[in-house]
N, C-alpha and C positions, 0 to 999 in steps of 0.2 A: 518499856522503853518508849513505846509510842506516846504514852502520857507525857513523859518527860520532854520528848522532842516537840510535840504539837502544842503543849500547854504554854511553851515560850511565846507562841503566837496567838494565844488566847483561845485556842481550840480545846474544848473540854469533853468531846465525845468519848474519849478513852477513859475518863473518870467514870462515866456512866457504865461503860463496859466492865470496868473493875468492880463497881458496886453490884452490878448484876451477877457477875461471877461469884462475888462474896455471898450474895443472897442465895444463889444455887448451892454453894457449899453449906451454908447454914441450914438449908432445907433438905439436904441429901441424906437419905437413909444410910448409904455407904459411908459417908463422912461421919455421920453420927456414930456408927459402929466403930470407926477408927478412933474417934474422940473418947469413947467409953471403954475401949479395949484396955487391958492391963490395969484394971481397977481405976479407970478414968484418968490415967496419967496425962494424956494430952488435954483433956478438959480442965484438969486441975491447974494447968499452967496459966489459965486465964480465969481463975476463981470459979470454975464450973459454969461460966457464962458461955452458952453454946455458940452464940453469934461471934463473940470475941475469939473463942477457941477455934471456930471454923475459919475465921479470917487469918489467924496465926498459922493454921495448918495449910491454908492456901498459900501463904508466903513461903512456907517450907517446901511445898510442892513445886512452886515456881522456881525456887532456888535449886531444887534437884533437877528440874527439867532443863534449865538454861545452861548449866555447867559453870565451872569455876571462873572462866574468863569473862563471860557475860554477867555473871553474878557480881564480880568485882566492879565492873563498869556500872551496873545498876546501883550497887551500894554507894558508890561515890556520888551519885546524883539524886538518889531517892530521898524524900518524896517530891523534890522540886518545890514549887510554891504550895506549901501545905494549906494556906488559907483558901487558895483557889481550888485545890483538891477537895477540901472539906465542903466547900460551897457546891461543887459540881458532882460529888460522889453520891449520886442518886440514880437508881435504875429507872426504867420507863415508868410512867405514872400509874400503870395498872398493877405494879408490884407494891405490896405493902412494905413500907420502909420508913425508918425514922426521919423526922423533920428536925430533930434536935441536933444542933451543930456540935454540942459537947459529946453526944453519943456517937455521932459520925466520926469525930476526931478519935474517940476510943477505938472504934473499929479499924480505922486507918492505922493507928499506932499498933494494934494487935497484928495486922498484916505486916507492918514494918518489923515487928519483933520476929516474926517468922522468917523474913528475909535476912535480917541482920544477925540473929542468933543461931542461924542454921550452920552446922558444921558437917 
């Protein structure tokens, strides 16, 4: 929600935080185990692309944590200005991250699928 609120005023720090969290998910041994549990069910939802699957799982975990009311509010507004989000969705410079806007868009859309398709 912070991204949605502040991005309206051109503030993009929250996009960097989202990217960093997504990176941590993609690099986490615990998340990797969750992705490959049950014959790779979660990983398979994103074509066995670990980064996309981790982003999707992050979206699902956010949906679980914030509850139905906040999730409905988030779903109504997410992702906000997608072009700005794609442009700003980069963790700090010391983290290896894609510079390809198309790949960044794929990651954001996987995160979105986790938020939207969560029940």
